[in-house]
N, C-alpha and C positions, 0 to 999 in steps of 0.2 A: 647848776643846771636844774631847770624846773621839771618836776615829775610830770609825766604824761597823765592827762586826765583819763581815768577809766570810764568806759561807756556805762551808762546807767543800767542797773539790773532790770529785769523784766517788770518786777513789781513797781519800781520807781517810774519806769516808762509808762506803765499802765495808769499809774496815779496821775502823772502829768497829762496823759491822754484824757482821763476823766475830767480834769479841769478845763481842758480845751473843749470837750463835749458840753460842759456847763456853759461856757461862753457862747458856743454856737446856738445852744438852746435859747439863751437870753436874747441873742440877736434875732432868732426866729419869732420870739414873742412880740417883736415890734411889727411883725406882719399883721395885716388885717385879715389875711386868708386863714380860715380855720384849718385847712389841709396842712399848712406849714406848722401849726401848732401840734396837730395830731402826729404827724410824721416826726417832728422834732421830739415829742415825748417818747415815741418808740425808740428813736435813735439814742436819746439820753439814757433810757433804761438799759439798753444793750451795752452801750459804751461804758457806762459806770460799772456794770456787772463784771466786765473783764477784770478790772483791778480788784474788785471785791473777791472774785473767785480765786485769783492768784494769791491774795492774802490768806484766804482759807487754805489753799494748797500749802502755803508756807507754815501754817500752823498744824497741818495734818500729821498724824502719827504713823500712818502706814503708806507704803508706796502705792497701794491701790487707791487710797483716798487722794493722794497727790495727783495720780494719773487721771482720776475722774474729775477733779477740779480743773486741771489743765485742759481736759477735753471740753468741758463746759465753757471755759473761758474762750477757747478757740471757736466754739459755736456762736457765742455772743459776739465775738470780734467779726465773724463772717456776717452775722445779722446786722451789725453796725455798718459794715461796708455796703450791705444791701440798701439800707435806709439812706446813706449818703448818695448812692447812685440814683435812688428815687427822687431825692431832693434836686439833684442836678438835672436829671432827664425830664422832670416835670416843669422845669423852669422856675421853681420857687426860689432857687439860689443859683446864681451863675456858677458853672462848673469851675471856672478859674478861681473863684473864691473858696472852693472846697478842695482845690488840688493838694494843698499841703496836708490837710487832715485826712484826706483820702489816701495819700501816699503813706502817712503814718499808720493808718488802719491796715493797709496792705502789708506793711513791714511787721506789724504786731501779729497779724494772721500768719505770716510766713514763719516768724519765730515760734509761735505756738504750734504750728504744724510740725516743726522740727522737734519740739519737746514731746509731742504726742505720737510722732511717727506717722501722722496722717498725711495724705497726699492731696494736692489740689484737685 
């Protein structure tokens, strides 16, 4: 009998999310619209910061440091969600093309809200 595959931990999930953010940014670079590039840069910064902050939390020595890094990661994930909504609402990217990454972002936000005790 095969072992059940365990779900990826939050750091692994955030790393995979960062790689997806890079691919989205690369796709936005093909736009001739300067707004797509600027918004894409903002999104990329916030999206990749989520994983970086979780890595810092994993290396932290105190519970307070861990909590601070998790709270900052939650803020960055929420900002990432904001930029995805702007890309869709502005028509720069069709919302259907952003559906999967938007859902992933929402799930990461929800997980981080659980770890920090924050409410939506």
